[in-house]
Structures are given as structure tokens and as C-alpha cells.
N, C-alpha and C positions, 0 to 999 in steps of 0.2 A: 617154472617161473616165466620162461620165454620160449616161444615157438615160432619158427619161420615155416610157412606153408607155401611151397612153390613160389617163393619170393623172386620177383624180377624187377629190374629198373632199366629202362631204355632212355637214352638221350638223343634228341633230334639234332644231328650235326649237318643238316642239309645246307646247301648254299641258298642265298636269297631267292625268292620266288621268280623274279624276272630272269635271273641268270639260269635257273633250272628250266624255265620255259624256252629260252633261246637255245640252250644246249640239248634240250629234250631228255633230261635226266630226272629220275624220281627222287623221292625223299630218301635220306640215308639215316639209319638208326644205329647208334652205338649201343651194343648190348653189354652194359657194364656188369649187370648181374642177370643171369638167365635161367631162373628156375632152381632156387636153392631151398632145401628142406632140412631142418634140424630142430632139436629141442634141447633146452638147458634145464635140468632139474635144479630145484632150489638148493643153494649153498655150494654149488659146484662151479667149475671153470671149463668152458669150452673155448679152445683156441682155433683160430683160422690162420693158415699159413699158405704161402704161395709167392710166385714171382711178382714184381712190381707190375701193376696194371691188371691184376687178375680179378679185381672187384672186392677185395677185403674191406677197404675203407668205405665203399658204397654200402656194403652190408651193415657196417657199423652205423652209418647215418640212417639207414632204413630202420634199424633196430630201435632207435630212440625217437623216430618220427621227424628227423630233419629232412628226409626225402619221403615223398609219397610213393608207394610201390606202383609200377605200371601194371603188374599182374601179381596175384597172390595176396597173402595176408601176413602181417606181423602181429602176433598175439602175445600180450603181456598179462600174465596171471588170469588167463581165460577170457580176456577182453581184447577185441580188435583195436589196434592203435588208431586206425582211421576214425572209428566211432568215438574214441575217448580223447581225441586230440585237444579239445577245449577243457578237459577236466583237470583242475589244478592238482588234485591228489594223485592222479595218474602220472603227471609230469614230475611231481615231487619224488615219486618212488623210483625213478630211473634217471641216471645222470651219466655224463660222458667225460672221460679224461682224454684230452687231445694230444696229438703227436708232438707238437713243437712247444716246449715250455716258454720259449722266447716270444712267440706270437699269440699265445692264448691268454695272456694276462694283460689287462689294461695298464699301460705304463704311467698314466696320469693319476691312478688311484693308489691309495695306500693299501697294503696287504689286508688290513683289518676290514676295509670297505669291500675289497674283492671277495673275501670269504663270507662277509655278512650279507652280500646281495641276495643269494637264495633264501636266507633266513628272513629277510624283509619281504621278498617277493611272495613267499608262501605264508607269511604271518605266523611264524613258528614261535615268536616271543612277543611280549607286549611292552617291555620297557628297555631303555638303552643299557641299563646295567646287566639285564639278562642277556642281551645281545653281546656285550663285551665279554661276559663270562663264558658264553658259548664259543666265541671266536678264540679266546685264550685256551679253552679246553681242546678245540680242534687243532690248534697250532702245537700244543703239547703232544697230542695224539699222533701227529706225523713227525715228531722228533725235532720241532723247532721251539723257540722261546716265545712266550706270550708278548715279550717286548718287540719281537719282530713285526708285530702288527702295525707299528707306526712307521715302518720303512716302505720304500717303493720297490717294485720288482727289479729295477736295474741294480740294486744293491745286493742281489743274491746270485749264486752260481746256478748252473743249469739244473743240477740235482735238487737244490733247495727250491727252485721255482716249480719243479715238478711236484715236490711235496706240498707246496702252496696250492697247486692245481688239484691235488688229491684232497686236501682239506676243504677246498671250495666244493668239490663234488660230494663230500660227505656231509656238508653243512645242512642239507635238506633231509637228512636221515633216510637215504635211499636204500632200496633192497637189491637193485640191479645196476651194475656198473658196466658200461661199455668202454673198454680201454683200447684206443686206436694207436698202436705202437708207442706206448708211453715211455719206453726206454731207448728208442732208436737214436735220439739226439744226444745221448749221454755217454760218458766214458764207461768202460767195462766195470770198474770198481764201483762207480755210482749206480750203474744198472743193478748190481747185486743188492745194494742197499734198498733201492726202490722196490725190487721184487720181493725181498724179505719183508718189507713194510706192508706190501699189498697182501701177502699171504697171512701175516699176523692179523691184519684188519679183517680179513675174510673169516678167520677162525673165531675172532672175538665178536664180530658183529653179525656173522651169518650171511655175508654178502654173496651174491651170485655174479659171476664175471663172464662177459664175452670179451676175449682177449685177442687182439689182432696183432700179428707180428710176422716178420719174414726171417726171424732169427730162431733156428730150430733149438739151439741150446737154451734160450730163454723159455721157449714154449714147453720144453720137456720139464723144466723146473716148476712151472706154475699150473700145468693143465691136468684135468681129469680125463678129458677127451679132446681129440684133435681132428679138425676137418681140413683137408687139403683141397685148395681151390686152383682151378686152371681155366682161364678164359671165361670167367663168370659163372662156372659151375663147380659143384663139389664132385671130386673124383674118388675120394676115400674119406671115411669117417670111422674112427676107431679109438679105443682106450689108449692113453698116451704111451704106456710101456709096450703094448702090443704093436703099436705103429712103429716104434723104434726097433723092436726086436725082430719083427717080421712084417715089413711093409709089403703090401700086395700089388698096388697099382704101379705100373712102370714109371709113371711120373714121380710118385712118392719115392721109389727106389733111386731115381735120378737125383732127387733132392738130398737123399741120405748120402749119396756118393760125393756130394759137394762139401760134406762136413770134414774138416781136417782130421787126418789119421794121426793122433798124438802118440799112439803106441808104436807107430812106424812098423807096421806088420809087413809092409811091402806088397800087399795084395793089389791086384790089378783093379783100376777104376775105369768105369765107362761113363764119361760125362755125357749129359744130354746134348744132342746135336740140334742144329737148326735154330731158327728164331721163333718167338711167340707170334702166332698169326694175328691179324688185325681183328678186333672185336666188331668192326663195322662190316667186314666180309669174312666171317669165320668159315673154316673148312666144313664140308659136308660130313655126315657121320660123326665119328668121335673127333673132337677138336684136337686131340693130341696125336692123331694118327700120322701126320707128316713128320713127327719127330720120334715116333715109337718104334723100337726094334722088333716088336711083336705084332705089328699091324698087318692085317690081311684085307681081302676085298670086303668082307663084312664090316670091318672097322671104317672103311672109307664110305660105306653106303648107309649104315644104320647107327644112329646115336644110342650109346648104351645107357641104361638106367641103373640106379643104385640097387644092388642085389646083396643079400647076406652072404658073407664069406668068413666063416668062423665067427669071431666076436666083432667083426668089422662089417661095414657096408662099403661096397666097391662098385664103381661104374666102369667096367672093363669087360669086353668080350673075351679077351685072352684068359682072364681069371675065371669067368663063367664056364669056358670050354676046357679049362685045365691046361692051357698052353703057357701059362706064366711060369717064370723061372722059380718062383717060390714053391709052386706045386711040385 
């Protein structure tokens, strides 16, 4: 359904031209996403996880065409998004659920108008009564009352607002949904309700999800496959259960170490050391080598590429050479 081919997005964060000329410095590029490749089969969920600033949300925006790629291609149903940017049908078939339910809804519009906007924009109905019926159906589908359509967003809780956002995303009958941390601003109990709703909608409507999150517990519940990102690149891509049972990349194992041990087994934990490097001036070789306990001279010199390791793809010299602890 969706494929990223060596996808990259760079932002120019240089100082003004006169200041650069006086100081003698060149342009500075922030490599938010730096060559990401993955594919999402129809009806499945791929989740991307990683620390804040690793490029997850930039991938989400690239996937729906909100950003143009600096390098590479974003391909939806066999068609390059750059070529299909002006095609209404292409835009109708992909939608996005944003992170903050308090900022993503227009406070001056009633809920019925918010949900009906994509219906009007794509000309999916011809009469006002059909539009009202469709809005009522969508509100019911996400667990709200049709009468809620006459209210304003400020009259709802965070979880209810996110349900409204989901209803708006579904109003154009999409096939591909990009979910940019849709539960991060919600309480844990409300998170579970929203996740259950999204799984139920996927099964009923055959939706394909790209799910962005930093919460590993959430990701495990909703994903078929998981991609782990570090400093703009994928370091591991594996089936969800395989990733949790046997993580291969040292960074993935460090993320697993951060999950609370509810069974209180008393096993020793080795937290990841150091700070995330700047994406403006990333390290040479493997970007994770300054923090990696398995790094050697090759890691500092040569950037690893994704290689097959069992049922996973891993970008790590230690895994390739058999020096990783999992081996």
C-alpha cells in the first residue's frame, strides 16, 4: 500500500547570507530523515519508534505529502506522491491523525462542520441530508453521539477530541492512515480506548496504518512490524513479537532496558549512555557508535546498511560480524 524508497528530508538551518559571508561559514543542513526504506502491505500496521528528534514525525509528514522529499520517493499504491500531488482521489485515499487533539481541531467550528469538511472538499455527497447522515454515522462509528455534532471542540475531553479527529480522518473513506503519536497527549486509560477503537476500525474497514510513537507498550499492542529509528535512519525493522523477544541492534536493546520491570526480576539493567548527537553534525560511520558498548574502529569509520538477520533487517556491524550479545 505504501513504500518509502531511500526517503530523506533535509532542512536548511543556515544563518543569513551576510552573516555567513562575514564569518566565512558554509550552509548548514539538518538531516531530519536520512535515507529510510520500508514497505507497508495492505491492511497491516507498521510502527516507527525512537527517541524525540529521531525523525519519526518528519517521516509521517513525508508519507502524506505534507513535506516534499529532498532525496528518494514516497510511493502510494504504486504511484509516486510527487507526481500525484494534485490528484484529488490520491489525497482522499490517505489521511493523517495528528498528535495534539487540542490543537488539531478548529475551535470556531462545530464538530459536524469539522467532520464534514473532507466530505465537502472531495464531493462525496450531493445533498445536505446525505452529509448530515454521513456525519452522524461517523460519530457513532467512533463511539460518540450524533447529537455531539452540534457542540464545539472545547466541550469535549482529550479522548473525545481524538475520537473526533479519527472521525474526520475517516470521513473521506481513506485506505491509508498516518497516525502521528495519536495517544501521547491522553491518559493511560483513554489511550487504551483509542487504541482499541483504531484496531477495531482497521479490522472492519481494512485500513493500513503507519503508526508513530515513542511508547513501546502502545506499539506492541497495535503493530504487525516495528521500525526503530535513530538520528534520521532505520536501525532495525522486524515483526513486532520478534523485536520484543529478541532485539538485535544495541540501540533497540537499550530501548527495551527502559521498559519498567513489573515482574521485579532483579536483573541488571544497562541504560544507554551519552546524549543523542546533533543531526546537523552527525558522527562519522554508525551514528550510534559514541553510545554503543559494541562499537569498534569499523563502526566509527563505515556507516552500516540494513542487512538480513533472521526475520529482521538490522543496520549494525556487530550483528553482521556476530559480535552482538544476542548472538
